[in-house]
C-alpha positions, 0 to 999 in steps of 0.5 A: 614416525611416518604416521606422525608426519603424515598427520602433521602434513594432513593437519597443515593441509586442512589449516591451509585449506580453511585459511584459503577458503576464509580468505576467498569468502572474505574477498567475495563478501567484500566484492558483494559489499561493493556491488549494487543491491540488485547484484546480490539478489540471485533469485526472485523466489520471495517475490514470487511467493508474495505474488502467489499468496496474494492471488491465491487467497486475497484477490477475489473473483471480482478482482477486489482485494479482501483484507484477511482470510484464514490460512486455507483461504476461508472467509466470512463475507458480509451478507447483503442484509448486513451491509445494508444494516451496517454490520458490524458498522456502516464503515465496514471497519474490521470486516474482510471487505474494508479496504478494497479500493485503497489496497487495490489502488496501492497494489497496482504499483507492485503488480505493474513493477512485476510485469515491467520486469517479467513481461509475462502475459499472466502478470499483464493480465493480473494488472488488468484484473486489478484495474477492472476491480477498481473500476467496479468499486467506482461503479456500484452506487447511484451516488456520483463519485462514490468509491466503495470499499469492497463487495459481498458475494453478489459482486455489488452489495457494499457498505455505504461509506468509503473514505479519503484513504480509499479514494486516494488509493483508487485514484493512484491505482487508476492513474498508474494503470493509465501510465502503462501501455496495457489499457485498450483505447476503449478501456482508457477512455472509460477510465479517464471518464470515470476519474473525471466524473469522480473528481467532479463529484468530490470537488462539488462536495468541497472535496469531501468524499461522496457517501450514500444516505443517510451519511452523504459524505465520508472523509475529505481531501481538504486537510492542511497536512501531508494528506494534501497530496491526494487533492493536488494529485487528483487535480493534476491528473484531471488536467493531464486527462482533460487538458481543461485549464479549470483543473490546472488553475485548481491545482495551483490555487490549492497548492498555494493556499495558506492555513491559519499558520500561514503555511501553504500546502506546498510548504507542508508537503515539502516538510514530509511526513513527521516521524510520529506519522511513520512510526505506528501508522505508516500504512494509513499515510501511504496513499498520500506518499504514493500520490506525492511520488506521482506528483514529483514525477509529473511536475515540470515546475522546478521549484515545486518539483524540488519541494516534492522531492524534499518531502519524499526524502524526509518521509523516507528517512523518517520511515527507517525507524519502522523497519526494525519492527519486523524483527519483533514478529515471532515467526513461530507464533501459532496464534490464529486470527479469529476471522469470524468478525460477526462476534462484533455484532453483539455491540451493534446499534443503528447508526445515522451519521459518521460519528456514530459509526466511528464510535461503534467501530472503536468499541468493537476494535477494543473488543477485537484486540482484547480477544485476538492479539494476532491482529496487533502483532501483524499490524505492528510487526508486519504491516508497519515495516513493510509499508515503511519499506515501500515508502522508502523505495518511493524516495527519489534519493537513490543513494539513500535507497541503495544504502538501505536496500540490503536491510529491506531485502532481509526483511522481505525475505524474513516473513513466511507469507503463507502463515500471515492472515492479513493482506497487509504485506502486499506492498512487499511486492512493489518494494521488491521490484523497485529495489530490483530495478535500482540502477 
């Protein structure tokens, strides 16, 4: 009898404890739900892991970001002869040095945001290293205004064509660096001179990007679509650097110029990135969105600033659809990336113009996808949602960003970065710190 009563009392106590604990946890959960996203994040372990992986495997000794490596850091760099011959193609597409200036320029946002929070010398040094790498890529050619993609083991040899994406990222990164207190007076002067000299060469080519012979140009800042932000951004920062009204006049002229549909560039930018442009190709459009964010920050004309704001907010809302891609990535997929890109040289042939190089590259890409599904899964289910998250944090609408912050933190915490072959996850660092800095 006493035993039965004791057991009943014990059962009652256990039930009471469980109910009390559940009630307590419910209260805590409700309180957390009312707090800002920043308050919920107890530690920056994920951001530290992202930073560690980027600097351990992808930033080379020349301070340029390589595209991919094996998980142990192994990499097959093109030889001097392969770059000169245009192998696997003269664009350098699918090689590990394909996107150095674009990625380095865009990564500047994450590197700076990290330093702004930590104030550590080692993080300041990393920002300066990225800036040095970007300056190198704009100094490796005798062609004025040429901005290279990357360099081989000698720190100089490169592919003969850059692109509007590479240059767009480069200008953005250089300006972001100038916005900090980190450059010395001498360094600031050199960077400003380099920005102006590159911009002048591009304008001289009617906004086409200079390339080396026999290609001469590759890509343009002129298109009448969301990519117009890059052209306007270049004109804006050149005016702020030089105080020369030539650049200011060019900025307003190009902003109000109409296309065949009677739409101005301002109207096109105000409309934001269309949903189809951020569903599968967010990364490719990111330099334009980053430049538009800077334009919004720099603009003093209220009408123009409002239009830029609208474009950024529409883009962010459209980018939300890409976040779910992250859950399609199998964290237990042991498939490896074939880092030996030289197998694509079997398709190689001499290229004398940009179109021939693009056609060759697309043949090689089809073979690459057929042989290596890992590239596809990382592209669609890692690269796209992470770039989308970054673009969302670039929106001036803080309420919208806060509303989706927990989902973005969840996605950033999901990936095992040391098991990813491509550096495509690098915007995760900028996203993390932008979310942490929300008011």
